[in-house]
N, C-alpha and C positions, 0 to 999 in steps of 0.2 A: 741897852734894852730901854723900849718905850713901855712906859706903865701910865694908862690913862684911866681913872675910874669913872663909871658912869652908872647911875641908877635908873633902871627901866621900870615904869609902870606897866604892868601886865595889860594887854588888850584880848586877853584869851576868851574864847568862848567857854562859859563855865558849866559844867556837868550838873545834873541833878542827882541826888542821892537815890539810891535804889529803892522803890516803892514796896512795902510790904503788902500793899493792896492788890498786887498782880498775881495771877493765879499760880499755884504749884505746876512746875513743868508737867507733871502726871495728869493735872486737870483740864490740860489744854487740849482741844479737839484735834485728832488726826486729819491732816488736810494734804492729800497726795499733791494737789496742784499747788502752784507758786501763789504765796499770798498776793491780794492785790494791794500795790502800794499806795493806791488812792481812796482805800476803804479803811475807815476808822476801825480800831481794834475792838472797842467794845460793843458796839452795835452795828458795825459794818456799814455807817453811813458814808455815803459817797462824798469824795472831795472833787468839787467842781470849779473852785476859784483859786487864784494864786494866794489870796489872803487866807483862806481855811488851810491851804498846804503850809504856809509860813507860821500861822499861829496856832494851828491844831495839830495837823498830821505830822509835820516834821518833828516838833517836839516831843510828840507820842513815840515815834519811830526811835528817836535817840534814846529815850527812857527804855524803850523795849531792848534795843541792843546792850545798853548798860546793864540791865537788870538780868537777862538771860544769857549773855554770851561774853562780853569783854570786861564787865565791872565797871564802878564809878570811881573816876578821879576826882580828887580835891580842888577847890579852887586853887588858882595859881598864886604863889606869893610873889613878891617884887623880884626880879631879876636883876642882880648886879653884874655889869660887864667891864672886864678889866683887858684892854688891849695889850697883850703881852709883847708882841713882835710885829713890826712893819717892814715889809721888803717891798720898795718900789721898783726893783729891777728883777722881779722874778720871770721864769721862763723866758730867759735871755732879753729881758726888757719889755715883753709884751704884757705882763701884768704886775700888779701890786698884790702881796700875799699878806694878809693878817692873820696872827694867831690870836684869838680871844678866849678866855678864861669865863664862864657863865656860873655865878652862884646864886643862892636863894637866901632871902632875908630870912633870919630864925632858924635856919637849918644848917648845922655844922656836919654837913656830909657830903653827897657826890657833887661833882663839878663836871659841867660839860665843857670840853676843849673842843672849840670851834675853829676849823680851818676855812677861811674865806678868801677867794682868789677873784680879782676883779680886772677886767681888761683895761689897759690903758689907752687904748685906742677908741676913738668914737666919744660922742658926748654922752655923759651920764645924766641922770642915775640910770643903772644898768638893769635889765632883767635878771633874775637869779634862780637857777636850780638849787634846791636845798634837798639833801638827802642823807639818810643814816648810813654808815658803813659798817662792815663786819670786822675789820682788821686794825682800826686806828688810822688817824689822820696821816701818820707817817708812811703808811703803805701807798696812800693815793699819789704821791710825788717822791722822786727822788732827791729830796732835799735833806741834807744832813742836820739842819738846824731846826726841823719840825719837831715839836714835842713827841717823844716817845712815849705812849701812853703805858702807864704802869698797871692798870686793872687787869683782872682775869680776861684771857684770851682763848678763843677756839683753838684746841690742839692740833686740828686739821691745817691751820693757815701756815703759810711759809714763814719761816724764820722764828716761829714760837717755840720755846723751850720751857717745859714745866708750867704750861698755861701763861707764860710771860713774854712780851715781845722782845726781840733782840734787834740789834742794828742790821741783822739780815733780813729783818721784815720790811726795811725802807724801800720804798718804790715797788713792792710787789704786786700792788694793784692799780698800776698806772693804766693797763688797758681795761680796767674795769670802769674806772671813772673819767678817763679820756678828757681831762681838765684843760689840756692845750686846745683840743679841737674845738670845745665850748668856748673858750677864750676868742679862738679865730673867729667864731661865729658871733661874738659880741655879747655872750652871755656870762656872767658871773657864776661861780659854783660855791656852795656852802656845804660842808661835810663834817660830821662828828660821829663818834663812835658809839654804837647801841649799848655797849657795857658801860659807858659813863652814867646812863641811866639804870639799866638793870642787867645783869650779867648772863642772862638767858640760862639759868640753872633752876631746876625744880627745888633744890636744897638751899638756895640763897636767894634774898630779895635784895633789891636796890634801894632807890627812892622811896618805896612804900614804906620802909621801916621808920620814916621819919615824920610820918602823918598818922592820924587817929586810925585805929583799928577798924573803924565803922565802913571805911572804905574798902571794898574789895576787889579793887584794881588789879587786873593781870598783868602779865609782862607785856602783851601787845598794846594793852590800854596804856601802860606807863610809857611805853616807847612814843606812841601817839602824842602824849602828853609833853614828852621831851621835845618833840618836833615843834610844838606850840612856843616851848620856852625859847628855842631857838629863834622862830619868828618873831617873837616879842623883842628880840635883839635887832634882827634884820630890818624892820620896819622903822628903826631909828637911825640907821647907817645911812648917811648923806650919799654913799656911792651905790645904794641898791633901790631900785624902784619899787616901792611897797605896794604898788597894784599890779606887779608882773612876777610873781614868786610862783616857781614851778616846783611841786614836791615830785620826787622820784624815789623808788626803793625796789630792790631785788628779793624775790622768794618771801621769807617770814618778814622782812622788812619792807616788802610790796604790801602784804596785809596790813602792816602799820601805816603806810603811805596812804592807803584808801582810807582807813579811819580816821586820819589826821585831816585829811581832805573834807571827809563828811562832817567833822565837828569843827572845823576852823576855815571860816568863810575867807580868811586872808589868802588862802591859797587859791590862786587864779586858775592853775591847770594842774590835774591830778594825773600821775603816770605809775600806777602800780605795775611792776614788771614781774610776770611769771608768778603771780601771787597764789594762785590756788586755793585749796581749801581753806576756810575760816578767813578768807579775804575776799577774792574777785570770783571764785567757783563757787557754784551751788552747794548747799547742804544737802539738798534731797537730790540723791544720786541719779534718780531717773532723769534729770534735766542735764546730765554730764556725760562724759565717754567713758567706756570701760577702762579699768586699768587707773582710774583716778583716786587720789587719797579721799578717804572717808572721815567723817566727823569722829567715829569711834577711833579710828586708826590715829588721827592727829592728837586726840586727847589723851591716848594711851601713851603716844611717844613724847609728848610734849604736854604734859599736864598743868603746867604753870603758864602756858600762853593765854588762857582763857580763864574765865572765873569756873566756880565750882557748880553753878547751876547748868552750864552749858554741857557738862559731862553727863547730865541727867538725860540728854537727847541722844547719847551714844547710840542707842538702838532703834530709836525712833525721831529722827530729826525732821519727820514729818508734823511733828507736834510744834515745831517753831512757828511762832507767829510772824514770822519774816522769812526772807531768804537774802542772799547777798545782793540782789538787784535792788532791794530797798536801801542798802548801804549806798551803792552808786547813786540812787536816786537821791540821798541827802546832799550830794553835790550840786545838783541842778540849780542853775544852768550852766554852771561852769563846765569846761571840757574835761573829759575823762578819757584817756587812751588806755587800754588794756593791750599789753604785749606779749607774746608767746613764742615757743619754738616747737618744731614738729616733732622732735625727739622727747619732749618733756611732757609726756601725756600724763605724768602723775600731777600736774599742775592744772589739767582738765581745760584745754584751749577750747575744745566746743562748748563746755558747760560755761565757760567765760563769756563767750559770744552770746549764748543764750540770756545770760544775766543782763547784756546790754540791752538786748530786744526787749526784756521784760521791764526795764526802767525807762524805756523810751516814751511811755504815756506821761511820765512826770515831766520830762523835758519839753514835751509838746505842750503842756499845760503851762509851763513856764516860759513859753514862746521862743523855745529852741527849736533847731531843726533836728536835734536828736541824732538817731542813727541813719545812716544813708541808705542802708539795705538791710532787709531781714536774712539775707545770705552772705555767709563768711566770705572775705575776700580771699584771692588766691595767694598762696604763699609768696612772700616777698612783695606785696602790694599793700600800700598803706591805705585803709579807710579812715580818712581825715575829717570826717564829720565830727561834731561836738562830742558824740559818744562814739570814739574811734576805737579801731581794732588793727592789730598788726600781728603777723605770724611769719617767721623766717625758718630756714632750714637750721638745723643744729640741735645743740642740747640746752640744759638748765645752766644758764650764764647770763651776764650783762657785759657787752662788747661793744666795740666802736661802731658795728653797724647798727646796733639798737641806738646808740646815742644819736647818730645821724638822722634816724627816724624821729627820736624825742624831740630834736631841734627843729626838723621840718614841722612837726605837729604844733609845737610852742610858736613857731615862726607865723603859722597860719592863724592861730588862735589869739595872739597878742598882737599881732599887727594893728596898729591905730589906737591901741588901748593906753 
């Protein structure tokens, strides 16, 4: 077993503590229309330059999202990385597989188990997809040596008994992550289990327990914080191109992916897949399709995903001083791809496209081409503009077809970078 100790200084984007000067949710005005992403919160002053966006409006929007929706995460501690295993002959010799354990200075608590698979062919460093998984790294590949995660697991996942993974879990998500396809296309893949950060239970916190109580960070905010801690490591790995990191995530982890991309500029391309309400879909129902999940429904079903202030918007999301187009806009001018499926109306495919259109003025301000058209593309046709969109036939899932589109989008926007 290879044991290499490395201490990493974090390069994270640091959050700002929630401001007590912001109005109570009930005191905010009702606005049926989407808030202007280029209008300042206090007096509505219009942002007209890149400098105003970067120095004033963008920090303000981050603070608003933290205060009213996701909660505030603490400054990151130093991250310690230990490479537990290296297999230079993975996937029949196509790849090098690394298993890395990430821990945090001063915290005797959660550890992130990172699986990193890197192409052996082609000159490095390599671009990398990074994503949080639902089932543990052992489910992403049929490798009996991959660490079998011992944390709480979703009972619905294959091979899980009494909320614990068993050997029957191994390789059950190969078709979800399609790592070999990515390796064949020249991409590395880094993945880690969401439960290493927070177990996704209303009655149990994860990493949050180890920080001061003044931080009100929700599960989604904690997961996004975890993304950044993984990136703290990836930017130090000589096999990975730190300028070509692509974040990808499905469903609730798609919500997390967009939040991570909005708050961490080291992510070059952001791909939240079927993320829906609380992520890429509008909070104001009028801008979405019928049958989509609502703010009230998501806060009732998953009260731990967002902070307590967000619940005060259950019946009047029109009081929110932002909508999810503003979160997309925080990624500007970096490319963002929203991807959907025709049978997954719960994730609000129409509403998600409307969020892209509403974020477009910020992309234009930042000298990006933004969205190619204000009309949704046909099913099965990728709109590969910097604000991109894809919808396929099928259900709520992440599959091989999706990965082909993810890589086509990344190919275009990372070419020459």
